C-alpha positions as CSV (number, residue, x, y, z in Angstrom):
1,X,193.1,79.6,149.2
2,X,196.3,81.8,149.5
3,X,198.1,79.7,146.9
4,X,195.3,80.0,144.4
5,X,195.1,83.8,144.9
6,X,198.8,84.1,144.5
7,X,198.9,82.0,141.3
8,X,196.0,83.7,139.6
9,X,197.3,87.2,140.3
10,X,200.7,86.2,139.0
11,X,199.2,84.7,135.8
12,X,197.1,87.8,135.3
13,X,200.0,90.1,135.6
14,X,202.1,87.9,133.3
15,X,199.3,87.8,130.7
16,X,198.8,91.5,130.5
17,X,202.5,92.3,130.4
18,X,203.2,89.6,127.9
19,X,200.3,90.6,125.6
20,X,201.6,94.2,125.4
21,X,205.2,93.2,125.0
22,X,204.4,90.7,122.2
23,X,202.3,93.2,120.4
24,X,205.1,95.7,120.3
25,X,207.4,93.4,118.5
26,X,205.1,91.4,116.1
27,X,202.5,92.3,113.5
28,X,199.0,90.8,114.3
29,X,197.2,88.6,111.9
30,X,193.9,90.2,112.9
31,X,192.9,93.6,114.1
32,X,195.4,95.6,116.2
33,X,193.2,95.7,119.2
34,X,192.1,92.0,119.1
35,X,195.6,90.4,119.0
36,X,197.0,91.6,122.4
37,X,193.7,90.9,124.2
38,X,193.4,87.4,122.7
39,X,197.0,86.6,123.5
40,X,196.6,87.7,127.1
41,X,193.4,85.7,127.6
42,X,194.7,82.5,126.0
43,X,198.0,82.8,127.9
44,X,196.1,83.1,131.2
45,X,193.9,80.1,130.4
46,X,197.0,78.1,129.4
47,X,198.7,79.0,132.7
48,X,195.7,77.8,134.7
49,X,195.0,74.6,132.7
50,X,198.4,73.5,131.4
51,X,201.3,75.1,133.2
52,X,200.0,75.1,136.8
53,X,199.3,71.3,136.8
54,X,202.9,70.7,135.6
55,X,204.3,72.1,138.8
56,X,205.8,69.3,140.9
57,X,204.9,66.4,138.6
58,X,208.4,65.8,137.1
59,X,211.8,65.2,138.7
60,X,213.1,68.1,136.7
61,X,209.9,70.2,136.9
62,X,211.7,73.6,136.7
63,X,213.2,72.8,133.3
64,X,210.0,71.3,132.1
65,X,207.9,74.3,133.1
66,X,210.3,76.7,131.4
67,X,210.3,74.8,128.1
68,X,206.5,74.4,128.3
69,X,206.1,78.1,128.9
70,X,208.2,79.0,125.9
71,X,206.4,76.5,123.8
72,X,203.0,78.0,124.8
73,X,204.1,81.6,124.1
74,X,205.5,80.6,120.8
75,X,202.4,78.7,119.7
76,X,200.2,81.7,120.7
77,X,202.4,84.0,118.6
78,X,202.2,81.7,115.6
79,X,198.4,81.7,116.0
80,X,198.0,85.5,116.4
81,X,201.0,87.1,114.8
82,X,202.8,87.0,111.4
83,X,206.6,87.3,111.7
84,X,209.6,85.1,110.9
85,X,209.9,82.2,113.4
86,X,213.3,83.3,114.7
87,X,211.9,86.7,115.7
88,X,209.1,84.9,117.5
89,X,211.5,82.6,119.3
90,X,213.4,85.7,120.6
91,X,210.2,87.3,121.8
92,X,209.1,84.1,123.5
93,X,212.4,83.4,125.2
94,X,213.0,87.0,126.3
95,X,209.5,87.2,127.8
96,X,209.9,84.0,129.8
97,X,213.4,84.8,130.9
98,X,212.5,88.3,132.0
99,X,209.4,87.1,133.8
100,X,211.3,84.3,135.7
101,X,214.1,86.5,136.9
102,X,211.8,89.3,138.1
103,X,209.9,86.8,140.2
104,X,213.0,86.2,142.3
105,X,213.1,89.9,143.2
106,X,209.5,89.6,144.4
107,X,210.4,86.4,146.3
108,X,213.0,88.2,148.2
109,X,210.8,91.2,148.8
110,X,208.0,88.8,150.0
111,X,210.3,87.2,152.6
112,X,211.6,90.6,153.7
113,X,208.1,92.1,154.1
114,X,206.9,89.1,156.1
115,X,209.9,89.3,158.5
116,X,209.5,93.0,158.9
117,X,205.8,92.8,159.6
118,X,206.2,89.9,162.1
119,X,208.9,91.8,163.9
120,X,206.8,95.0,164.1
121,X,203.6,93.0,165.1
122,X,205.3,90.6,167.5
123,X,203.6,92.2,170.6
124,X,200.2,92.1,169.0
125,X,200.6,88.5,167.8
126,X,201.6,87.4,171.3
127,X,198.3,88.8,172.7
128,X,196.0,87.0,170.2
129,X,193.8,84.7,172.2
130,X,191.5,83.0,169.7
131,X,192.1,80.9,166.6
132,X,189.6,83.0,164.6
133,X,191.4,86.2,165.4
134,X,194.7,84.7,164.4
135,X,193.3,83.5,161.1
136,X,191.8,86.9,160.4
137,X,195.1,88.6,161.2
138,X,197.0,86.2,158.9
139,X,194.4,86.5,156.1
140,X,194.5,90.4,156.0
141,X,198.3,90.4,156.4
142,X,198.7,88.1,153.4
143,X,196.2,90.0,151.3
144,X,197.9,93.4,152.0
145,X,201.5,92.0,151.5
146,X,200.6,90.1,148.3
147,X,198.6,93.0,146.8
148,X,201.6,95.3,147.3
149,X,204.0,92.7,145.8
150,X,201.7,92.1,142.8
151,X,201.6,95.9,142.1
152,X,205.5,96.0,142.4
153,X,205.8,92.9,140.2
154,X,203.5,94.4,137.5
155,X,205.4,97.6,137.6
156,X,208.7,95.8,137.2
157,X,207.4,93.7,134.3
158,X,206.0,96.8,132.6
159,X,209.2,98.8,133.1
160,X,211.5,96.0,132.0
161,X,209.6,95.0,128.9
162,X,208.9,98.6,127.9
163,X,212.6,99.4,128.1
164,X,213.6,96.3,126.2
165,X,211.1,96.9,123.4
166,X,212.1,100.6,123.3
167,X,215.8,99.8,123.0
168,X,215.1,97.3,120.3
169,X,214.6,100.0,117.8
170,X,215.1,98.1,114.5
171,X,212.1,95.8,114.8
172,X,211.6,95.8,111.0
173,X,215.2,94.8,110.3
174,X,215.6,91.4,108.8
175,X,218.0,89.6,111.0
176,X,220.2,86.7,110.0
177,X,220.1,83.5,112.1
178,X,223.5,84.2,113.7
179,X,222.3,87.7,114.7
180,X,219.2,86.3,116.5
181,X,221.6,83.8,118.3
182,X,223.5,86.9,119.6
183,X,220.2,88.2,121.1
184,X,218.7,84.9,122.3
185,X,221.8,83.4,124.1
186,X,221.8,86.0,126.9
187,X,218.1,85.1,127.6
188,X,219.0,81.4,127.6
189,X,221.7,82.2,130.2
190,X,219.1,84.1,132.3
191,X,216.8,81.1,132.1
192,X,219.6,78.7,133.3
193,X,220.3,81.0,136.2
194,X,216.7,81.2,137.1
195,X,216.4,77.4,137.1
196,X,219.5,77.2,139.4
197,X,218.0,79.8,141.7
198,X,214.8,77.8,141.9
199,X,216.8,74.8,143.1
200,X,218.8,76.8,145.6
201,X,216.1,79.0,147.2
202,X,214.1,76.1,148.6
203,X,215.7,72.8,149.5
204,X,214.8,69.8,151.6
205,X,217.2,68.7,154.4
206,X,216.3,65.7,156.7
207,X,212.7,66.0,155.4
208,X,212.5,69.6,156.5
209,X,212.0,72.4,153.9
210,X,214.8,74.9,154.2
211,X,214.7,78.4,152.7
212,X,218.1,79.8,151.7
213,X,217.2,83.2,153.1
214,X,217.1,81.7,156.6
215,X,220.2,79.7,156.2
216,X,222.3,82.5,154.4
217,X,220.8,85.9,155.1
218,X,223.2,87.7,152.8
219,X,221.4,86.1,149.8
220,X,218.5,88.5,150.4
221,X,220.9,91.2,149.1
222,X,222.8,89.2,146.5
223,X,220.0,87.5,144.7
224,X,218.1,90.7,143.8
225,X,221.3,92.3,142.8
226,X,222.2,89.4,140.5
227,X,218.6,89.6,139.0
228,X,218.9,93.3,138.3
229,X,222.3,92.9,136.8
230,X,221.1,90.1,134.5
231,X,218.2,92.2,133.3
232,X,220.7,95.1,132.7
233,X,223.0,92.7,130.8
234,X,220.1,91.6,128.5
235,X,219.1,95.2,127.8
236,X,222.8,96.2,127.2
237,X,223.2,93.3,124.8
238,X,220.1,94.6,122.8
239,X,221.5,98.1,122.8
240,X,225.0,96.9,121.7
241,X,223.5,94.8,118.9
242,X,221.4,97.7,117.7
243,X,224.6,99.8,117.5
244,X,226.4,97.1,115.6
245,X,223.5,96.9,113.1
246,X,223.4,100.6,112.7
247,X,227.2,100.7,112.2
248,X,227.0,98.0,109.6
249,X,224.2,99.9,107.8
250,X,226.2,103.1,107.9
251,X,229.2,101.3,106.3
252,X,227.0,99.8,103.6
253,X,225.3,103.1,102.9
254,X,228.7,104.9,102.8
255,X,230.0,102.3,100.4
256,X,226.9,102.7,98.2
257,X,227.4,106.5,98.2
258,X,231.1,106.2,97.3
259,X,230.2,103.8,94.5
260,X,227.5,106.3,93.3
261,X,230.0,109.1,93.4
262,X,232.6,107.1,91.5
263,X,230.1,106.0,88.8
264,X,228.8,109.6,88.5
265,X,232.4,110.9,88.1
266,X,233.0,108.4,85.3
267,X,229.8,109.1,83.5
268,X,230.2,112.9,83.8
269,X,233.7,112.8,82.4
270,X,232.3,111.0,79.4
271,X,229.3,113.4,79.2
272,X,231.6,116.5,79.5
273,X,233.5,115.3,76.4
274,X,230.2,114.7,74.5
275,X,228.9,118.0,75.8
276,X,232.0,119.8,74.3
277,X,231.7,117.9,71.0
278,X,228.0,118.7,70.8
279,X,228.6,122.4,71.3
280,X,231.1,122.4,68.4
281,X,228.7,120.3,66.3
282,X,225.8,122.7,66.9
283,X,228.0,125.6,65.9
284,X,229.2,123.9,62.8
285,X,225.8,122.6,61.8
286,X,224.2,126.0,62.2
287,X,226.9,127.6,60.1
288,X,226.3,125.0,57.4
289,X,222.6,125.4,57.5
290,X,222.9,129.2,57.3
291,X,225.1,128.8,54.2
292,X,222.7,126.3,52.6
293,X,219.8,128.6,53.4
294,X,221.6,131.5,51.8
295,X,222.2,129.5,48.6
296,X,218.6,128.3,48.5
297,X,217.4,131.9,49.1
298,X,219.1,132.9,45.8
299,X,217.6,129.9,44.1
300,X,214.2,130.2,42.5
301,X,211.9,127.4,41.5
302,X,209.3,125.0,42.6
303,X,211.7,123.1,44.9
304,X,212.5,126.1,47.0
305,X,209.5,125.6,49.3
306,X,210.3,121.9,49.8
307,X,213.9,122.7,50.6
308,X,212.9,125.4,53.0
309,X,210.8,122.9,54.9
310,X,213.6,120.4,54.9
311,X,216.1,123.0,56.3
312,X,213.5,123.9,58.9
313,X,213.3,120.3,60.1
314,X,217.1,120.1,60.2
315,X,217.2,123.3,62.4
316,X,214.7,121.7,64.8
317,X,216.8,118.6,64.9
318,X,219.9,120.6,65.7
319,X,218.1,122.6,68.3
320,X,217.3,119.4,70.1
321,X,221.0,119.1,70.8
322,X,220.7,122.1,73.1
323,X,220.1,121.4,76.8
324,X,216.9,122.8,78.1
325,X,218.5,124.7,81.0
326,X,221.8,126.6,81.3
327,X,222.6,126.3,85.0
328,X,226.2,127.4,84.8
329,X,227.8,124.0,85.0
330,X,227.7,121.3,82.4
331,X,227.3,118.5,85.0
332,X,224.2,120.0,86.5
333,X,223.0,120.8,82.9
334,X,223.3,117.2,82.0
335,X,221.6,115.8,85.2
336,X,218.6,118.2,84.9
337,X,218.3,117.6,81.1
338,X,218.2,113.8,81.7
339,X,215.6,114.1,84.5
340,X,213.5,116.4,82.4
341,X,213.4,113.9,79.6
342,X,212.5,111.1,82.1
343,X,209.7,113.3,83.6
344,X,208.2,114.1,80.2
345,X,208.1,110.3,79.4
346,X,205.9,109.9,82.5
347,X,203.8,113.1,81.6
348,X,205.2,115.1,84.5
349,X,205.9,118.8,84.2
350,X,209.3,119.8,85.5
351,X,209.8,123.5,86.4
352,X,213.4,124.6,86.9
353,X,214.9,127.7,88.4
354,X,218.4,126.4,89.3
355,X,221.8,128.1,89.2
356,X,225.0,126.3,90.0
357,X,226.9,128.2,92.8
358,X,230.1,128.5,90.9
359,X,231.6,130.9,93.5
360,X,231.1,128.6,96.4
361,X,233.4,125.8,97.5
362,X,230.8,123.1,97.0
363,X,231.9,120.0,95.0
364,X,229.8,119.7,91.9
365,X,229.6,115.9,92.5
366,X,227.9,116.5,95.8
367,X,225.4,118.8,94.1
368,X,225.0,116.2,91.4
369,X,224.2,113.5,94.0
370,X,221.6,115.8,95.6
371,X,219.9,116.6,92.3
372,X,220.0,113.1,91.0
373,X,218.5,111.5,94.1
374,X,216.0,114.3,94.8
375,X,214.7,114.4,91.2
376,X,214.6,110.6,90.9
377,X,212.6,110.3,94.1
378,X,210.3,113.2,93.0
379,X,209.6,111.5,89.6
380,X,208.9,108.2,91.1
381,X,206.5,109.7,93.7
382,X,204.7,112.0,91.1
383,X,204.3,109.1,88.6
384,X,201.8,107.5,91.1
385,X,199.5,110.5,91.0
386,X,196.5,110.2,88.6
387,X,195.8,113.9,88.0
388,X,198.1,116.5,86.4
389,X,201.5,116.2,88.1
390,X,204.3,118.6,88.5
391,X,207.8,118.9,90.0
392,X,209.6,122.2,90.8
393,X,213.3,122.6,91.3
394,X,214.9,125.9,92.5
395,X,218.0,127.1,94.2
396,X,219.0,130.3,95.9
397,X,221.8,131.8,98.1
398,X,221.4,133.4,101.5
399,X,224.8,134.7,102.6
400,X,227.1,131.7,102.7
401,X,224.1,129.3,102.6
402,X,223.1,127.5,99.4
403,X,219.6,126.1,99.3
404,X,218.1,123.6,96.9
405,X,214.3,123.1,97.0
406,X,212.5,120.2,95.3
407,X,208.7,119.9,95.4
408,X,206.5,117.2,93.9
409,X,203.0,115.9,94.0
410,X,202.5,112.6,95.8
411,X,199.7,110.3,97.0
412,X,199.3,108.1,100.0
413,X,200.7,108.8,103.5
414,X,204.1,110.0,104.4
415,X,205.6,107.8,107.2
416,X,208.5,109.2,109.1
417,X,211.0,106.8,110.8
418,X,211.2,107.5,114.5
419,X,214.9,106.7,114.6
420,X,216.3,108.5,111.5
421,X,213.6,111.2,111.2
422,X,213.5,110.4,107.4
423,X,210.6,109.1,105.2
424,X,210.2,105.4,105.2
425,X,210.4,103.8,101.8
426,X,207.1,102.3,100.5
427,X,209.0,99.4,98.8
428,X,209.2,96.0,100.5
429,X,213.0,95.8,100.3
430,X,213.7,98.7,102.5
431,X,217.3,97.7,103.1
432,X,218.2,98.3,99.5
433,X,215.8,101.1,98.8
434,X,215.0,104.4,100.3
435,X,218.6,105.4,100.5
436,X,218.3,108.5,98.3
437,X,217.2,110.8,101.1
438,X,220.0,109.5,103.3
439,X,222.5,110.1,100.6
440,X,221.2,113.7,100.2
441,X,221.4,114.3,103.9
442,X,224.9,112.9,104.1
443,X,226.0,115.3,101.3
444,X,224.4,118.2,103.1
445,X,226.1,117.4,106.4
446,X,229.5,117.4,104.7
447,X,228.9,121.1,104.3
448,X,227.7,121.7,107.9
449,X,224.1,121.6,106.6
450,X,221.1,119.4,106.7
451,X,217.7,118.7,105.1
452,X,214.2,119.7,105.9
453,X,211.1,117.7,104.9
454,X,207.5,119.0,105.0
455,X,204.2,118.5,103.2
456,X,201.5,120.9,102.1
457,X,198.4,121.0,99.9
458,X,198.2,122.8,96.5
459,X,195.2,122.7,94.2
460,X,193.8,119.8,96.1
461,X,197.0,117.7,95.8
462,X,199.5,116.8,98.4
463,X,203.0,118.3,97.9
464,X,206.2,116.9,99.3
465,X,208.8,119.5,100.0
466,X,212.5,118.8,100.4
467,X,214.9,121.6,101.3
468,X,218.6,121.0,101.2
469,X,220.9,123.5,103.0
470,X,224.7,123.6,102.4
471,X,227.0,125.9,104.2
472,X,230.3,126.6,102.4
473,X,232.4,128.6,104.8
474,X,235.4,126.8,106.4
475,X,234.6,123.7,104.3
476,X,237.4,121.4,103.3
477,X,236.4,118.8,100.8
478,X,236.5,115.3,102.0
479,X,235.5,111.9,100.7
480,X,231.9,111.1,101.0
């Protein structure tokens, strides 16, 4: 009776904690509410019908039960969740490892509570006269102690798995096999230690069952301490790994940004030469056209009207060599001119009120990166809107602060990453896309600034608003 109550309560606590933990890591194949409940129910049934009968049936039953437990969890995940197998292996192994090692904390607490209660109640026990009274006392004592232990066990499971899933911040990151090995191996070590503890805690000597706590009382302190340290080591390995992933991504993003700056520098050097040649060409062409027009003006005849039209067309062609906006710097002129042409091809209106801060110590290449990425993102987002779409770009100074604001129409939902605080890319390959906003933020932070992102509605359309702030005082240019 007691054993059945103990087993069912443990299985119920494991099932609920495991269902929540699994759901935090994996994406369900079915509705969000159905998957964790179905997982918990099926795991509870599997414990009762499959795992419980395995106890004590094999010479190495501890190892068999651990492997069977991992297999059951893994199969349930394959049935109810859709993720890469290696990630599912990590979730299965980490769950079984955490559950097993926490049980030894409860085993020690159970032994301690029974000893404490029997010491306190020794006088009452000695005065029990009937078997029925003794059975009632033992029954209620067992129920009270085990209820308290199950509550503590459930709290420990919830706290550990919540902390582990919380520290595993990059759940959408596509890990390589060797990276998963880094995460799985500490859990395998925990499982090996838990199997060893199972063999040590209860042993048989001269056909008598011996509990290690009675033989070596100091183990009642050391075993829980070892268990807590093992759980801490596993959480620390996850945190360390997340930091390594973050550091690797930062290096990759920095390399991409440096390559972007280098490429932009090369392109702009070429464009500056072309820009200078074009200004000279426009000046010379207009002078020639004025001379030709003057000669034609003195010429009478039927061809005069046709020549006037031809000259007019040439003037329009020459005028196209002019950039649409004069921002005060040829580099920003070229970038905005290119983005305007790209926007017009997609039938997007681009409104510009931008002036380059020539008196500020802000590198034009950094401003170029901000403009290039911000306008590219704005054009891409606006192109998905069905109605009339528009982008606005403006800049202004407030003391030593230089602000760039870009607004654009967009459709869909804006999802903000809880770690970076930046919008999540809607593209599937998020590791190689969605870096534009991060590059903009990196440039802003070089100048003791930052970015601000907000949304609003205008004329029934959602507007995405990006504000970039750069502070120029005390700035010493560095490499990106």
